[in-house]
N, C-alpha and C positions, 0 to 999 in steps of 0.2 A: 504729233505736231505740238510743239511746246508753246509757241506763241502765234498769234494771228498776225499776218502781214497787214500792212496799211491798206492795200488794195482789197484784200478779203474782208477787212473790217468795214470798209465802206459798203460792201455788197450785203453784209449781214444786217438783219434788223436788230433792234435792241434786245428783243426777246431771244433771238438766236444766239447773240453774244452771251447773254446771261446763261442760257442752257449750255453753251460750250464751256463757260467758266465753271458751272456746277459739275459738269462731267470731269473737268480737270481736277477739281477739288476731290471728287469721289475717287478718282484713280490714285491720287496722291495719298489719300487716307488709307485706301486698300493696300498700297505698297508699304506704308508705314506699319500697318498691322501685320502684314506678312513678314516684314523684317523682325518685328517683335517676337512673332511665333518661332521663327528660325533661331533667334537669339536664345529663347527660353529652352530650346531643345538641345543646345550645345552641352557637351560634357563639363563637369565641374572643373577639370584641369584647364580647359580653355578659358573659363571665367576667371580662374585664379591667375592665369598668365596675362590676360588682356584687359580685365576690368580695372586695374589700377590706372590705365591710360584714359579712362572714361572722362576724367575731369578736363582733359585737353580738348575734348570734342563736345559738340552738342549730341543729344541722344541719337537722332537718326544718323548723324555722321559717324558716330562711334559704332553703331550697328553695321553700317556699310564697311567701315574699316576692319572690323572683326571678320566679316565675310570675305573681304579681299585678302586679309592676312592668311586665313585658312586655305583659301583656294591657291594662294601663292606657294604654300608648302606642298600642295598636292599636284601642282601643274608642272609639266615638263616643258622645256624650251624657254623661249623668251617670256618674261613676265611683265609684259605691258598690260595696262588696264584693259585694253580692248581684247587681248588674248585671255586674260583672266575672266572677263565677262563672257567670252565665247565658250570657255570651259564650264562656267556656271550655268549657262543656258537659262532655263525658266526659273532657276532658283534665285536669280537676281531680280527682285521686283523693282519696278520703277524704270525711269529713263536712264540710259547709260551715262548721260552728262552728270547725273548726281553722283556717280561713282568717280568720275574724273575730278569732280570738285573736292573730293576727300583730300587730295594731295595738292590742291591749289594753294597759293600763298595768301589768299584772302582769308578773312576771319571765318 
């Protein structure tokens, strides 16, 4: 659950909202660390090919882009983001919307 709806927010106490937010922060931090570990384990050839594009992205976005690019090479059939994430399974840390945002037009 990425955000708390207005109705749910009214039902939660201030402490519950703080605890929920702390939980979200911890999950985001854990997924960033997992992305970094995956990125460090990639072969040198992948780094040589995709690291020049790093300046076009923020660090977490670049990590997600590299992961999506690699799985696009290995995936059969339609290469939609949802299909790529389905093929990655548990190797794709974080929420699926963060992978969809890689190719959005916003900064």
